[in-house]
VEXTI-649817 format. One record per residue (C-alpha): z, x, y; residue in one letter; residue number from 1. Coordinates in nm, 3 decimals. Layout:
<pts>
{pz: Z px: X py: Y residu: A num: NUM}
...
</pts>
This chain:
<pts>
{pz: -5.081 px: -6.532 py: 1.957 residu: M num: 1}
{pz: -5.357 px: -6.449 py: 1.764 residu: T num: 2}
{pz: -5.578 px: -6.630 py: 1.506 residu: V num: 3}
{pz: -5.399 px: -6.441 py: 1.272 residu: R num: 4}
{pz: -5.017 px: -6.446 py: 1.318 residu: T num: 5}
{pz: -5.107 px: -6.910 py: 1.357 residu: V num: 6}
{pz: -5.321 px: -6.831 py: 0.998 residu: A num: 7}
{pz: -4.971 px: -6.692 py: 0.825 residu: Q num: 8}
{pz: -4.710 px: -6.917 py: 0.966 residu: C num: 9}
{pz: -4.918 px: -7.210 py: 0.899 residu: A num: 10}
{pz: -4.963 px: -7.063 py: 0.474 residu: R num: 11}
{pz: -4.571 px: -6.949 py: 0.574 residu: G num: 12}
{pz: -4.560 px: -7.323 py: 0.594 residu: R num: 13}
{pz: -4.774 px: -7.449 py: 0.339 residu: V num: 14}
{pz: -4.536 px: -7.164 py: 0.096 residu: W num: 15}
{pz: -4.184 px: -7.336 py: 0.235 residu: L num: 16}
{pz: -4.293 px: -7.675 py: 0.198 residu: L num: 17}
{pz: -4.399 px: -7.649 py: -0.179 residu: C num: 18}
{pz: -4.060 px: -7.427 py: -0.223 residu: F num: 19}
{pz: -3.841 px: -7.768 py: -0.106 residu: T num: 20}
{pz: -4.068 px: -8.000 py: -0.234 residu: L num: 21}
{pz: -4.046 px: -7.831 py: -0.638 residu: V num: 22}
{pz: -3.600 px: -7.798 py: -0.549 residu: L num: 23}
{pz: -3.628 px: -8.169 py: -0.468 residu: F num: 24}
{pz: -3.797 px: -8.300 py: -0.815 residu: A num: 25}
{pz: -3.570 px: -8.043 py: -0.971 residu: W num: 26}
{pz: -3.255 px: -8.116 py: -0.834 residu: N num: 27}
{pz: -3.401 px: -8.529 py: -0.816 residu: A num: 28}
{pz: -3.307 px: -8.587 py: -1.179 residu: G num: 29}
{pz: -3.605 px: -8.589 py: -1.494 residu: P num: 30}
{pz: -3.945 px: -8.627 py: -1.349 residu: V num: 31}
{pz: -4.133 px: -8.855 py: -1.606 residu: L num: 32}
{pz: -4.441 px: -8.617 py: -1.750 residu: A num: 33}
{pz: -4.762 px: -8.632 py: -1.910 residu: Q num: 34}
{pz: -4.643 px: -8.963 py: -2.182 residu: A num: 35}
{pz: -4.817 px: -8.937 py: -2.564 residu: L num: 36}
{pz: -5.124 px: -9.128 py: -2.599 residu: D num: 37}
{pz: -4.974 px: -9.482 py: -2.731 residu: V num: 38}
{pz: -5.255 px: -9.384 py: -2.964 residu: G num: 39}
{pz: -5.036 px: -9.142 py: -3.141 residu: Q num: 40}
{pz: -4.769 px: -9.500 py: -3.229 residu: A num: 41}
{pz: -4.705 px: -9.664 py: -3.507 residu: R num: 42}
{pz: -4.745 px: -9.996 py: -3.342 residu: R num: 43}
{pz: -4.555 px: -10.258 py: -3.512 residu: D num: 44}
{pz: -4.650 px: -10.614 py: -3.384 residu: E num: 45}
{pz: -4.372 px: -10.804 py: -3.563 residu: T num: 46}
{pz: -4.096 px: -10.634 py: -3.300 residu: A num: 47}
{pz: -4.364 px: -10.507 py: -3.051 residu: Q num: 48}
{pz: -4.219 px: -10.195 py: -3.123 residu: V num: 49}
{pz: -4.403 px: -9.838 py: -3.035 residu: D num: 50}
{pz: -4.272 px: -9.598 py: -3.267 residu: W num: 51}
{pz: -4.361 px: -9.213 py: -3.275 residu: Y num: 52}
{pz: -4.298 px: -8.970 py: -3.396 residu: D num: 53}
{pz: -4.054 px: -8.694 py: -3.380 residu: L num: 54}
{pz: -4.280 px: -8.394 py: -3.438 residu: R num: 55}
{pz: -4.503 px: -8.501 py: -3.163 residu: K num: 56}
{pz: -4.229 px: -8.449 py: -2.940 residu: L num: 57}
{pz: -4.134 px: -8.004 py: -2.874 residu: P num: 58}
{pz: -3.809 px: -7.996 py: -3.160 residu: V num: 59}
{pz: -3.575 px: -7.808 py: -2.998 residu: E num: 60}
{pz: -3.363 px: -7.570 py: -3.283 residu: G num: 61}
{pz: -3.671 px: -7.388 py: -3.509 residu: R num: 62}
{pz: -3.690 px: -7.131 py: -3.444 residu: G num: 63}
{pz: -4.009 px: -7.007 py: -3.654 residu: W num: 64}
{pz: -4.316 px: -7.320 py: -3.699 residu: S num: 65}
{pz: -4.434 px: -7.171 py: -4.030 residu: D num: 66}
{pz: -4.195 px: -7.379 py: -4.212 residu: T num: 67}
{pz: -4.192 px: -7.585 py: -4.577 residu: A num: 68}
{pz: -4.152 px: -7.816 py: -4.408 residu: A num: 69}
{pz: -4.120 px: -7.924 py: -4.005 residu: F num: 70}
{pz: -3.716 px: -8.015 py: -3.963 residu: F num: 71}
{pz: -3.658 px: -7.633 py: -4.190 residu: D num: 72}
{pz: -3.465 px: -7.413 py: -3.980 residu: R num: 73}
{pz: -3.612 px: -7.105 py: -4.182 residu: L num: 74}
{pz: -3.941 px: -7.028 py: -4.222 residu: P num: 75}
{pz: -4.123 px: -7.109 py: -4.558 residu: A num: 76}
{pz: -4.171 px: -6.695 py: -4.660 residu: R num: 77}
{pz: -3.760 px: -6.735 py: -4.665 residu: A num: 78}
{pz: -3.807 px: -6.871 py: -4.993 residu: E num: 79}
{pz: -3.689 px: -6.615 py: -5.207 residu: G num: 80}
{pz: -3.569 px: -6.261 py: -4.965 residu: L num: 81}
{pz: -3.245 px: -6.547 py: -4.891 residu: V num: 82}
{pz: -3.017 px: -6.645 py: -5.235 residu: R num: 83}
{pz: -3.153 px: -6.986 py: -5.318 residu: K num: 84}
{pz: -2.777 px: -7.131 py: -5.168 residu: D num: 85}
{pz: -2.868 px: -7.025 py: -4.803 residu: V num: 86}
{pz: -3.256 px: -7.164 py: -4.767 residu: W num: 87}
{pz: -3.155 px: -7.516 py: -4.958 residu: G num: 88}
{pz: -2.872 px: -7.561 py: -4.650 residu: L num: 89}
{pz: -3.171 px: -7.371 py: -4.434 residu: S num: 90}
{pz: -3.301 px: -7.734 py: -4.521 residu: R num: 91}
{pz: -3.099 px: -7.926 py: -4.363 residu: Q num: 92}
{pz: -3.119 px: -8.006 py: -4.028 residu: T num: 93}
{pz: -2.807 px: -7.877 py: -3.820 residu: A num: 94}
{pz: -2.909 px: -7.838 py: -3.469 residu: G num: 95}
{pz: -3.217 px: -7.994 py: -3.424 residu: L num: 96}
{pz: -3.308 px: -8.207 py: -3.197 residu: C num: 97}
{pz: -3.526 px: -8.380 py: -2.912 residu: A num: 98}
{pz: -3.539 px: -8.420 py: -2.544 residu: R num: 99}
{pz: -3.804 px: -8.733 py: -2.407 residu: F num: 100}
{pz: -3.771 px: -8.920 py: -2.089 residu: T num: 101}
{pz: -3.895 px: -9.295 py: -2.104 residu: T num: 102}
{pz: -3.872 px: -9.583 py: -1.879 residu: S num: 103}
{pz: -3.785 px: -9.841 py: -2.169 residu: A num: 104}
{pz: -3.548 px: -10.018 py: -2.175 residu: T num: 105}
{pz: -3.384 px: -10.006 py: -2.558 residu: A num: 106}
{pz: -3.461 px: -9.725 py: -2.752 residu: V num: 107}
{pz: -3.526 px: -9.751 py: -3.153 residu: H num: 108}
{pz: -3.462 px: -9.497 py: -3.410 residu: C num: 109}
{pz: -3.612 px: -9.507 py: -3.779 residu: R num: 110}
{pz: -3.541 px: -9.196 py: -4.013 residu: W num: 111}
{pz: -3.549 px: -9.067 py: -4.362 residu: K num: 112}
{pz: -3.323 px: -8.819 py: -4.492 residu: L num: 113}
{pz: -3.387 px: -8.582 py: -4.813 residu: T num: 114}
{pz: -3.112 px: -8.665 py: -5.060 residu: S num: 115}
{pz: -2.890 px: -8.981 py: -5.107 residu: T num: 116}
{pz: -2.569 px: -8.805 py: -4.986 residu: N num: 117}
{pz: -2.463 px: -8.922 py: -4.690 residu: L num: 118}
{pz: -2.132 px: -8.799 py: -4.642 residu: A num: 119}
{pz: -1.895 px: -8.585 py: -4.790 residu: L num: 120}
{pz: -1.524 px: -8.531 py: -4.855 residu: P num: 121}
{pz: -1.392 px: -8.487 py: -4.565 residu: H num: 122}
{pz: -1.611 px: -8.546 py: -4.269 residu: M num: 123}
{pz: -1.797 px: -8.862 py: -4.226 residu: P num: 124}
{pz: -2.162 px: -9.017 py: -4.254 residu: A num: 125}
{pz: -2.212 px: -9.056 py: -3.876 residu: T num: 126}
{pz: -2.204 px: -8.616 py: -3.922 residu: G num: 127}
{pz: -2.312 px: -8.508 py: -4.180 residu: V num: 128}
{pz: -2.647 px: -8.820 py: -4.188 residu: S num: 129}
{pz: -2.627 px: -8.918 py: -3.833 residu: G num: 130}
{pz: -2.846 px: -8.964 py: -3.470 residu: V num: 131}
{pz: -2.743 px: -8.905 py: -3.192 residu: D num: 132}
{pz: -2.843 px: -8.998 py: -2.827 residu: L num: 133}
{pz: -2.727 px: -8.879 py: -2.526 residu: Y num: 134}
{pz: -2.872 px: -8.917 py: -2.150 residu: V num: 135}
{pz: -2.842 px: -8.734 py: -1.829 residu: R num: 136}
{pz: -2.673 px: -8.923 py: -1.620 residu: H num: 137}
{pz: -2.537 px: -8.765 py: -1.291 residu: G num: 138}
{pz: -2.610 px: -8.417 py: -1.359 residu: G num: 139}
{pz: -2.497 px: -8.401 py: -1.686 residu: A num: 140}
{pz: -2.533 px: -8.510 py: -2.010 residu: W num: 141}
{pz: -2.340 px: -8.781 py: -2.190 residu: R num: 142}
{pz: -2.347 px: -9.002 py: -2.533 residu: W num: 143}
{pz: -2.509 px: -9.309 py: -2.527 residu: L num: 144}
{pz: -2.523 px: -9.421 py: -2.891 residu: A num: 145}
{pz: -2.556 px: -9.326 py: -3.265 residu: T num: 146}
{pz: -2.727 px: -9.397 py: -3.512 residu: G num: 147}
{pz: -2.508 px: -9.512 py: -3.851 residu: F num: 148}
{pz: -2.647 px: -9.396 py: -4.155 residu: P num: 149}
{pz: -2.676 px: -9.672 py: -4.432 residu: K num: 150}
{pz: -2.891 px: -9.588 py: -4.657 residu: E num: 151}
{pz: -3.180 px: -9.306 py: -4.714 residu: Q num: 152}
{pz: -3.362 px: -9.508 py: -4.477 residu: V num: 153}
{pz: -3.215 px: -9.642 py: -4.188 residu: N num: 154}
{pz: -3.354 px: -9.820 py: -3.838 residu: Q num: 155}
{pz: -3.152 px: -9.876 py: -3.600 residu: V num: 156}
{pz: -3.191 px: -9.959 py: -3.230 residu: V num: 157}
{pz: -2.961 px: -9.688 py: -3.110 residu: L num: 158}
{pz: -2.935 px: -9.868 py: -2.753 residu: V num: 159}
{pz: -3.063 px: -10.217 py: -2.534 residu: Q num: 160}
{pz: -3.021 px: -10.383 py: -2.147 residu: G num: 161}
{pz: -3.157 px: -10.032 py: -2.026 residu: L num: 162}
{pz: -3.110 px: -10.090 py: -1.649 residu: P num: 163}
{pz: -3.460 px: -10.040 py: -1.486 residu: P num: 164}
{pz: -3.629 px: -9.664 py: -1.365 residu: G num: 165}
{pz: -3.733 px: -9.359 py: -1.624 residu: E num: 166}
{pz: -3.436 px: -9.195 py: -1.868 residu: H num: 167}
{pz: -3.395 px: -8.867 py: -1.963 residu: E num: 168}
{pz: -3.280 px: -8.861 py: -2.378 residu: F num: 169}
{pz: -3.110 px: -8.599 py: -2.558 residu: L num: 170}
{pz: -3.171 px: -8.762 py: -2.959 residu: L num: 171}
{pz: -2.955 px: -8.478 py: -3.178 residu: Y num: 172}
{pz: -3.075 px: -8.473 py: -3.545 residu: L num: 173}
{pz: -2.830 px: -8.481 py: -3.887 residu: P num: 174}
{pz: -2.563 px: -8.230 py: -3.976 residu: L num: 175}
{pz: -2.571 px: -8.160 py: -4.331 residu: Y num: 176}
{pz: -2.833 px: -8.369 py: -4.417 residu: N num: 177}
{pz: -3.257 px: -8.323 py: -4.410 residu: G num: 178}
{pz: -3.512 px: -8.527 py: -4.266 residu: V num: 179}
{pz: -3.824 px: -8.555 py: -4.358 residu: A num: 180}
{pz: -3.957 px: -8.805 py: -4.114 residu: E num: 181}
{pz: -3.835 px: -8.936 py: -3.769 residu: L num: 182}
{pz: -3.906 px: -9.177 py: -3.542 residu: E num: 183}
{pz: -3.848 px: -9.291 py: -3.204 residu: V num: 184}
{pz: -3.875 px: -9.658 py: -3.172 residu: G num: 185}
{pz: -3.971 px: -9.774 py: -2.746 residu: V num: 186}
{pz: -4.097 px: -10.132 py: -2.619 residu: P num: 187}
{pz: -4.435 px: -10.204 py: -2.662 residu: R num: 188}
{pz: -4.669 px: -10.031 py: -2.432 residu: D num: 189}
{pz: -4.357 px: -9.862 py: -2.231 residu: A num: 190}
{pz: -4.466 px: -9.461 py: -2.180 residu: P num: 191}
{pz: -4.286 px: -9.154 py: -2.370 residu: L num: 192}
{pz: -4.331 px: -8.840 py: -2.255 residu: A num: 193}
{pz: -4.144 px: -8.508 py: -2.278 residu: P num: 194}
{pz: -3.831 px: -8.431 py: -2.127 residu: G num: 195}
{pz: -3.793 px: -8.212 py: -1.894 residu: R num: 196}
{pz: -3.833 px: -7.801 py: -1.941 residu: A num: 197}
{pz: -3.570 px: -7.592 py: -1.970 residu: Y num: 198}
{pz: -3.609 px: -7.363 py: -1.664 residu: S num: 199}
{pz: -3.788 px: -7.036 py: -1.650 residu: P num: 200}
{pz: -3.495 px: -6.779 py: -1.729 residu: D num: 201}
{pz: -3.311 px: -6.994 py: -1.966 residu: R num: 202}
{pz: -3.610 px: -7.052 py: -2.173 residu: A num: 203}
{pz: -3.487 px: -6.816 py: -2.414 residu: K num: 204}
{pz: -3.239 px: -6.993 py: -2.633 residu: P num: 205}
{pz: -2.862 px: -6.861 py: -2.766 residu: L num: 206}
{pz: -2.895 px: -6.848 py: -3.198 residu: V num: 207}
{pz: -2.594 px: -6.808 py: -3.400 residu: F num: 208}
{pz: -2.600 px: -6.708 py: -3.755 residu: Y num: 209}
{pz: -2.266 px: -6.794 py: -3.911 residu: G num: 210}
{pz: -2.082 px: -7.044 py: -4.170 residu: T num: 211}
{pz: -1.993 px: -7.466 py: -4.242 residu: S num: 212}
{pz: -1.770 px: -7.458 py: -3.890 residu: I num: 213}
{pz: -2.111 px: -7.320 py: -3.668 residu: T num: 214}
{pz: -2.302 px: -7.621 py: -3.953 residu: Q num: 215}
{pz: -2.112 px: -7.835 py: -3.720 residu: G num: 216}
{pz: -1.844 px: -7.956 py: -4.061 residu: G num: 217}
{pz: -1.638 px: -8.112 py: -3.932 residu: C num: 218}
{pz: -1.797 px: -8.286 py: -3.627 residu: A num: 219}
{pz: -1.709 px: -8.674 py: -3.653 residu: S num: 220}
{pz: -2.131 px: -8.645 py: -3.452 residu: R num: 221}
{pz: -2.449 px: -8.438 py: -3.438 residu: P num: 222}
{pz: -2.287 px: -8.391 py: -3.066 residu: G num: 223}
{pz: -2.041 px: -8.265 py: -3.124 residu: M num: 224}
{pz: -2.030 px: -7.947 py: -3.268 residu: V num: 225}
{pz: -1.970 px: -7.661 py: -3.064 residu: H num: 226}
{pz: -2.307 px: -7.564 py: -3.058 residu: T num: 227}
{pz: -2.497 px: -7.816 py: -2.912 residu: A num: 228}
{pz: -2.138 px: -7.883 py: -2.660 residu: I num: 229}
{pz: -2.236 px: -7.514 py: -2.606 residu: L num: 230}
{pz: -2.632 px: -7.626 py: -2.509 residu: Q num: 231}
{pz: -2.589 px: -7.920 py: -2.280 residu: R num: 232}
{pz: -2.324 px: -7.715 py: -2.116 residu: R num: 233}
{pz: -2.542 px: -7.420 py: -2.018 residu: L num: 234}
{pz: -2.875 px: -7.620 py: -2.013 residu: E num: 235}
{pz: -2.987 px: -7.365 py: -2.287 residu: R num: 236}
{pz: -3.166 px: -7.409 py: -2.580 residu: P num: 237}
{pz: -2.969 px: -7.350 py: -2.948 residu: V num: 238}
{pz: -3.017 px: -7.241 py: -3.293 residu: I num: 239}
{pz: -2.822 px: -7.334 py: -3.498 residu: N num: 240}
{pz: -2.830 px: -7.117 py: -3.833 residu: L num: 241}
{pz: -2.497 px: -7.206 py: -3.980 residu: G num: 242}
{pz: -2.479 px: -7.223 py: -4.388 residu: F num: 243}
{pz: -2.213 px: -7.383 py: -4.499 residu: S num: 244}
{pz: -2.011 px: -7.122 py: -4.757 residu: G num: 245}
{pz: -2.281 px: -6.895 py: -4.659 residu: N num: 246}
{pz: -2.317 px: -6.730 py: -4.338 residu: G num: 247}
{pz: -2.208 px: -6.359 py: -4.506 residu: R num: 248}
{pz: -2.384 px: -6.178 py: -4.253 residu: L num: 249}
{pz: -2.657 px: -6.039 py: -4.479 residu: E num: 250}
{pz: -2.913 px: -5.819 py: -4.434 residu: A num: 251}
{pz: -3.184 px: -6.064 py: -4.578 residu: E num: 252}
{pz: -3.114 px: -6.339 py: -4.349 residu: V num: 253}
{pz: -3.059 px: -5.958 py: -4.042 residu: G num: 254}
{pz: -3.396 px: -5.922 py: -4.102 residu: Q num: 255}
{pz: -3.536 px: -6.309 py: -4.008 residu: L num: 256}
{pz: -3.316 px: -6.281 py: -3.684 residu: L num: 257}
{pz: -3.487 px: -6.023 py: -3.562 residu: A num: 258}
{pz: -3.745 px: -6.206 py: -3.576 residu: E num: 259}
{pz: -3.634 px: -6.436 py: -3.307 residu: L num: 260}
{pz: -3.600 px: -6.317 py: -2.910 residu: D num: 261}
{pz: -3.267 px: -6.452 py: -2.752 residu: P num: 262}
{pz: -3.080 px: -6.450 py: -2.522 residu: A num: 263}
{pz: -2.812 px: -6.379 py: -2.703 residu: V num: 264}
{pz: -2.715 px: -6.329 py: -3.077 residu: Y num: 265}
{pz: -2.366 px: -6.486 py: -3.197 residu: V num: 266}
{pz: -2.221 px: -6.353 py: -3.551 residu: L num: 267}
{pz: -1.975 px: -6.593 py: -3.639 residu: D num: 268}
{pz: -1.957 px: -6.561 py: -4.057 residu: C num: 269}
{pz: -1.625 px: -6.389 py: -4.144 residu: L num: 270}
{pz: -1.443 px: -6.798 py: -4.245 residu: P num: 271}
{pz: -1.745 px: -6.667 py: -4.540 residu: N num: 272}
{pz: -1.626 px: -6.290 py: -4.653 residu: L num: 273}
{pz: -1.298 px: -6.118 py: -4.677 residu: G num: 274}
{pz: -1.198 px: -5.762 py: -4.580 residu: A num: 275}
{pz: -1.328 px: -5.538 py: -4.816 residu: A num: 276}
{pz: -1.712 px: -5.726 py: -4.731 residu: D num: 277}
{pz: -1.651 px: -5.767 py: -4.338 residu: V num: 278}
{pz: -1.598 px: -5.408 py: -4.333 residu: K num: 279}
{pz: -1.942 px: -5.299 py: -4.532 residu: E num: 280}
{pz: -2.136 px: -5.543 py: -4.376 residu: R num: 281}
{pz: -2.101 px: -5.558 py: -4.025 residu: T num: 282}
{pz: -2.298 px: -5.217 py: -3.915 residu: E num: 283}
{pz: -2.537 px: -5.316 py: -4.078 residu: P num: 284}
{pz: -2.670 px: -5.566 py: -3.874 residu: L num: 285}
{pz: -2.601 px: -5.553 py: -3.587 residu: V num: 286}
{pz: -2.803 px: -5.226 py: -3.635 residu: K num: 287}
{pz: -3.084 px: -5.451 py: -3.778 residu: I num: 288}
{pz: -3.012 px: -5.597 py: -3.491 residu: L num: 289}
{pz: -3.005 px: -5.387 py: -3.275 residu: R num: 290}
{pz: -3.324 px: -5.252 py: -3.373 residu: Q num: 291}
{pz: -3.500 px: -5.518 py: -3.351 residu: A num: 292}
{pz: -3.393 px: -5.659 py: -2.941 residu: R num: 293}
{pz: -3.228 px: -5.313 py: -2.798 residu: P num: 294}
{pz: -3.111 px: -5.504 py: -2.500 residu: E num: 295}
{pz: -3.059 px: -5.823 py: -2.647 residu: T num: 296}
{pz: -2.691 px: -5.932 py: -2.590 residu: P num: 297}
{pz: -2.517 px: -5.927 py: -2.940 residu: I num: 298}
{pz: -2.169 px: -6.134 py: -2.948 residu: L num: 299}
{pz: -1.960 px: -6.063 py: -3.229 residu: L num: 300}
{pz: -1.711 px: -6.347 py: -3.298 residu: V num: 301}
{pz: -1.363 px: -6.361 py: -3.524 residu: E num: 302}
{pz: -1.239 px: -6.642 py: -3.779 residu: D num: 303}
{pz: -1.090 px: -6.918 py: -3.608 residu: R num: 304}
{pz: -0.676 px: -6.960 py: -3.728 residu: S num: 305}
{pz: -0.625 px: -7.131 py: -4.073 residu: Y num: 306}
{pz: -0.364 px: -7.423 py: -3.842 residu: T num: 307}
{pz: -0.112 px: -7.374 py: -4.116 residu: D num: 308}
{pz: -0.134 px: -7.056 py: -4.151 residu: G num: 309}
{pz: 0.219 px: -7.076 py: -3.925 residu: F num: 310}
{pz: 0.332 px: -7.175 py: -4.294 residu: L num: 311}
{pz: 0.141 px: -7.016 py: -4.496 residu: L num: 312}
{pz: 0.134 px: -6.681 py: -4.522 residu: Q num: 313}
{pz: -0.146 px: -6.622 py: -4.776 residu: G num: 314}
{pz: -0.431 px: -6.780 py: -4.524 residu: K num: 315}
{pz: -0.270 px: -6.573 py: -4.162 residu: R num: 316}
{pz: -0.312 px: -6.319 py: -4.373 residu: Q num: 317}
{pz: -0.644 px: -6.317 py: -4.459 residu: R num: 318}
{pz: -0.656 px: -6.420 py: -4.117 residu: N num: 319}
{pz: -0.527 px: -6.068 py: -3.978 residu: L num: 320}
{pz: -0.748 px: -5.833 py: -4.245 residu: E num: 321}
{pz: -1.063 px: -5.994 py: -4.133 residu: S num: 322}
{pz: -1.020 px: -5.936 py: -3.844 residu: R num: 323}
{pz: -0.860 px: -5.618 py: -3.788 residu: K num: 324}
{pz: -1.166 px: -5.482 py: -3.985 residu: E num: 325}
{pz: -1.476 px: -5.670 py: -3.756 residu: L num: 326}
{pz: -1.240 px: -5.501 py: -3.443 residu: R num: 327}
{pz: -1.349 px: -5.087 py: -3.634 residu: A num: 328}
{pz: -1.676 px: -5.240 py: -3.672 residu: A num: 329}
{pz: -1.664 px: -5.322 py: -3.346 residu: F num: 330}
{pz: -1.463 px: -4.992 py: -3.203 residu: D num: 331}
{pz: -1.749 px: -4.814 py: -3.454 residu: R num: 332}
{pz: -2.122 px: -4.999 py: -3.351 residu: L num: 333}
{pz: -1.959 px: -4.881 py: -2.941 residu: Q num: 334}
{pz: -1.823 px: -4.493 py: -3.095 residu: A num: 335}
{pz: -2.187 px: -4.454 py: -3.183 residu: A num: 336}
{pz: -2.326 px: -4.539 py: -2.835 residu: G num: 337}
{pz: -2.536 px: -4.952 py: -2.911 residu: L num: 338}
{pz: -2.505 px: -5.141 py: -2.588 residu: P num: 339}
{pz: -2.466 px: -5.477 py: -2.558 residu: G num: 340}
{pz: -2.172 px: -5.550 py: -2.772 residu: L num: 341}
{pz: -1.976 px: -5.858 py: -2.745 residu: H num: 342}
{pz: -1.596 px: -5.941 py: -2.916 residu: Y num: 343}
{pz: -1.454 px: -6.307 py: -2.889 residu: L num: 344}
{pz: -1.128 px: -6.273 py: -2.998 residu: E num: 345}
{pz: -1.069 px: -6.592 py: -3.285 residu: G num: 346}
{pz: -0.674 px: -6.637 py: -3.216 residu: E num: 347}
{pz: -0.736 px: -6.942 py: -2.979 residu: H num: 348}
{pz: -1.057 px: -7.080 py: -3.037 residu: L num: 349}
{pz: -0.897 px: -7.467 py: -3.185 residu: L num: 350}
{pz: -0.573 px: -7.424 py: -2.951 residu: G num: 351}
{pz: -0.224 px: -7.378 py: -3.027 residu: D num: 352}
{pz: -0.037 px: -7.694 py: -3.144 residu: D num: 353}
{pz: -0.268 px: -7.731 py: -3.482 residu: N num: 354}
{pz: -0.413 px: -8.064 py: -3.437 residu: E num: 355}
{pz: -0.755 px: -7.943 py: -3.434 residu: G num: 356}
{pz: -0.898 px: -7.964 py: -3.785 residu: T num: 357}
{pz: -0.918 px: -8.196 py: -4.114 residu: V num: 358}
{pz: -0.820 px: -7.908 py: -4.334 residu: D num: 359}
{pz: -0.688 px: -7.611 py: -4.131 residu: S num: 360}
{pz: -1.075 px: -7.469 py: -4.162 residu: S num: 361}
{pz: -1.297 px: -7.673 py: -4.039 residu: H num: 362}
{pz: -1.299 px: -7.834 py: -3.714 residu: P num: 363}
{pz: -1.226 px: -8.180 py: -3.580 residu: T num: 364}
{pz: -1.397 px: -8.285 py: -3.249 residu: D num: 365}
{pz: -1.153 px: -8.149 py: -3.026 residu: L num: 366}
{pz: -1.107 px: -7.882 py: -3.228 residu: G num: 367}
{pz: -1.511 px: -7.758 py: -3.126 residu: F num: 368}
{pz: -1.485 px: -7.930 py: -2.782 residu: V num: 369}
{pz: -1.148 px: -7.614 py: -2.779 residu: R num: 370}
{pz: -1.384 px: -7.411 py: -3.010 residu: Q num: 371}
{pz: -1.674 px: -7.452 py: -2.675 residu: A num: 372}
{pz: -1.429 px: -7.345 py: -2.439 residu: D num: 373}
{pz: -1.341 px: -7.048 py: -2.549 residu: A num: 374}
{pz: -1.716 px: -6.987 py: -2.683 residu: F num: 375}
{pz: -1.820 px: -7.084 py: -2.282 residu: E num: 376}
{pz: -1.630 px: -6.882 py: -2.088 residu: I num: 377}
{pz: -1.744 px: -6.518 py: -2.273 residu: V num: 378}
{pz: -2.114 px: -6.702 py: -2.271 residu: L num: 379}
{pz: -2.154 px: -6.688 py: -1.904 residu: R num: 380}
{pz: -2.006 px: -6.388 py: -1.884 residu: K num: 381}
{pz: -2.243 px: -6.197 py: -1.988 residu: I num: 382}
{pz: -2.546 px: -6.514 py: -1.980 residu: L num: 383}
{pz: -2.476 px: -6.399 py: -1.619 residu: N num: 384}
{pz: -2.351 px: -6.838 py: -1.534 residu: Q num: 385}
{pz: -2.107 px: -6.870 py: -1.302 residu: P num: 386}
{pz: -1.873 px: -7.111 py: -1.392 residu: A num: 387}
{pz: -1.911 px: -7.479 py: -1.265 residu: G num: 388}
{pz: -2.348 px: -7.408 py: -1.316 residu: N num: 389}
{pz: -2.502 px: -7.526 py: -1.538 residu: P num: 390}
</pts>
């Protein structure tokens, strides 16, 4: 064997060893990243808790950094571009979340809401204004605790008595309220670091544009909206652009969507539109996105069936007419040669037993799980991400 051959083999063994170590580190679970400087914390000497501003961590779900307030969902320049109602709803924190790692034995949270309206008649305060904590355990995200909102400013111990060792957490922000401030607290001198980064092939977000259902009405807690369930199942970031009552396939919103570079655009606005608007607005919005992002998949979603539509024919007819126009628009777009278009039917999004909503329209947690199941099948195909592959 020549000297050159020996050197090549040695380099090959070193490369294989490094590759093996990387795979081991990835599969072994969360690894503590560079911890935040404790000097950045606000120390509570009485409670012996270090409080870290959530903005020190990577906050997911933000499509733009040039926002009027940090936790807004649209850029500041959207004010005056989109309708007033859309702008106001964009200041609610649906879909925003942060992952962090710590070996702390307890996790605290303090958050200040922008509105004193903590609940809705058909949606509990935990979903409207609460926070939701998950932990990665056994290779999957598992629910761990919910922060119950009782005032405009809330401070809670989310969990205590955690076993020794490093754990990775995922904290969801409120669905139907805004957040002015949010801090995560850990016992004094416990490390706090960003969570594990997404793999490069899954770094691009899934962008959902839709209605109150997309925004999360009426989930019992922030982690139960289908977009969050899909984020955990698919291990991909999500940008939730659901605007309650105001997801209307508007060109102004489409221009903003076109600035993003997602893995998939999901257009799910039919619950807020009559058939005539579906016919008028679908194709122009898709063309805006396709012109800006020629290769990004676009998923068109039919409206869920009203769960009382089996008896109330007016509601059933609205479903059928809107779907007819969406399908026709989809067919015309395909006939025109626009690539990368996909379609999800709405008939079975919430199941078939009429038990999936609180008011025939907005899902319960059961309805959101069923909706996530339906979305997951088509999204895995679009993303070429086989079932069973988180």
